C-alpha positions in Angstrom: 94.4 105.1 103.0 92.4 104.6 106.2 90.7 107.5 107.8 92.4 109.0 110.9 91.2 108.0 114.3 90.2 110.2 117.2 92.4 108.9 120.1 94.4 111.1 122.4 98.1 110.6 123.0 97.3 108.9 126.3 94.9 106.5 124.7 97.4 105.5 122.0 100.1 105.2 124.7 97.8 102.7 126.6 97.3 100.7 123.4 101.1 100.2 122.8 101.7 99.4 126.4 99.3 96.4 126.2 100.4 95.6 122.6 96.8 96.0 121.3 96.6 94.5 117.8 93.1 96.0 117.3 94.7 99.3 116.4 97.4 97.9 114.0 97.5 100.0 110.8 95.5 102.8 112.3 98.4 104.5 113.9 102.2 104.0 114.3 104.5 104.5 117.2 107.7 106.4 116.2 110.6 106.5 118.7 112.6 109.7 118.3 115.8 108.2 119.8 116.0 105.1 117.6 114.3 106.6 114.5 112.2 103.3 114.3 108.4 103.0 114.0 106.2 100.1 115.0 102.7 98.8 115.1 100.7 99.2 118.3 101.0 95.5 118.9 104.8 95.3 118.7 106.3 93.2 121.5 109.7 95.1 121.5 110.8 96.8 124.7 108.7 99.9 125.3 110.4 103.3 124.8 110.2 106.2 127.3 107.0 108.1 126.8 108.8 111.4 126.2 110.6 109.8 123.2 107.4 108.7 121.4 105.4 110.4 118.6 102.3 108.9 117.0 101.5 109.0 113.3 98.3 108.0 111.5 99.8 107.4 108.1 102.8 105.1 107.2 103.9 107.5 104.4 104.0 110.4 106.9 106.1 108.5 109.4 108.6 107.4 106.7 108.8 111.0 105.4 109.7 112.1 108.9 112.8 109.9 108.7 111.7 106.8 110.7 112.4 103.3 109.5 110.2 100.2 110.0 110.8 97.9 112.9 112.3 94.6 111.9 110.4 92.8 114.6 106.8 93.8 114.0 107.2 94.7 110.3 104.6 97.5 110.1 104.9 97.8 106.3 103.8 94.2 105.6 100.1 93.7 105.0 99.2 90.0 104.5 95.7 90.5 103.1 94.4 92.4 100.1 91.3 93.3 102.2 93.4 95.1 104.9 92.5 98.6 103.7 88.8 97.9 103.9 89.2 96.4 107.4 91.2 99.4 108.5 88.5 101.7 107.3 85.9 99.8 109.2 88.0 99.9 112.4 88.7 103.6 112.0 85.0 104.2 111.5 84.2 102.2 114.7 86.9 104.0 116.7 85.6 107.4 115.5 81.9 106.6 116.0 81.9 104.2 118.9 79.7 106.6 121.0 76.9 106.5 118.4 74.2 103.8 118.0 75.6 101.8 115.1 74.0 99.1 113.0 75.9 96.8 110.7 74.2 98.5 107.8 75.6 101.9 108.9 79.1 100.5 108.8 78.6 98.7 105.5 77.2 101.9 103.9 80.3 103.8 105.1 82.7 101.4 103.4 80.5 100.7 100.4 79.9 97.0 100.6 76.9 94.8 101.6 76.4 94.1 105.2 76.6 90.3 104.6 80.0 90.7 102.7 81.3 93.1 105.4 80.5 90.8 108.3 82.0 87.8 106.5 85.2 89.6 105.4 85.7 91.3 108.7 85.3 88.0 110.6 87.7 86.3 108.2 90.4 89.1 108.7 90.0 89.8 112.5 88.3 86.6 113.8 85.6 88.9 115.2 82.4 90.4 114.1 82.1 94.2 113.7 79.8 94.2 116.7 82.2 92.4 119.1 85.0 94.7 117.8 82.9 97.7 118.5 82.1 96.4 122.0 85.9 96.1 122.7 86.5 99.6 121.5 83.7 100.9 123.8 85.1 99.0 126.8 88.6 100.3 126.1 87.2 103.8 126.1 85.2 103.2 129.2 88.2 101.8 131.0 90.2 104.9 130.0 87.4 107.1 131.4 87.1 105.1 134.6 90.7 105.8 135.4 91.0 109.3 134.1 87.8 110.9 135.2 85.4 110.9 138.1 82.3 110.4 136.0 79.8 107.8 137.3 79.6 104.3 135.7 76.2 105.3 134.3 77.5 108.5 132.6 80.4 106.5 131.1 78.0 103.8 129.9 76.0 106.2 127.8 79.0 108.3 126.8 80.8 105.3 125.2 77.7 104.3 123.3 76.1 101.5 125.2 72.3 101.7 125.1 71.6 100.0 128.4 73.5 99.8 131.7 72.9 96.0 132.0 74.5 95.4 128.6 77.4 97.7 129.5 78.1 95.8 132.8 77.8 92.4 131.0 80.1 93.3 128.2 82.6 95.1 130.4 82.8 92.1 132.8 83.2 89.6 129.9 86.1 91.6 128.5 87.9 92.9 131.6 86.8 90.1 134.0 85.5 92.5 136.6 82.8 95.2 136.9 83.5 98.8 136.0 83.6 99.8 139.7 86.1 97.0 140.5 88.2 98.0 137.5 88.3 101.7 138.7 89.3 100.6 142.2 91.9 98.1 141.0 93.5 100.7 138.7 93.4 103.4 141.5 95.2 100.9 143.8 97.8 100.1 141.1 98.5 103.9 140.6 98.8 104.4 144.3 101.2 101.5 144.5 103.4 102.8 141.7 103.5 106.2 143.3 104.8 104.7 146.5 107.5 102.8 144.6 108.6 105.9 142.8 
């Protein structure tokens, strides 16, 4: 079983709204009204927020009386390496703010760094480093919209070692700078408030 991850309800909610497959298998979305649970990447219509519970373990969600979604099939794992990959991803999500080397991750899951990188890329089409950068940018994006911390404070809080690397990686993933992202999301929130 993969280790639990340290994400708030709001962060998990953000992941299911954008159907983020990076978090598949790390948590499950259970809908109280339908008694169905899904992967974060499920493309089915999104439930109301108040009807959602999150679970970190598939056995726990099933014990609570929920059944698997027929669309995203959260119980089907295609690869025999999926548990190792989930443990790596959980480790990255829980330690994103630390300075991590490939060897640190390999030591955590008990395989060689060469094997880890090759296997992880085979299963996710990404390196552990690029995956970690995406997690850090996700966290930074959340902090940009939910706090008034400066870009520099957020840069270091999410684990980037240099502001220039933070800005470069953020722009390559979100296609805008952190400041532009904050402004864009603030405008979107203001627009949705006017519509409501």
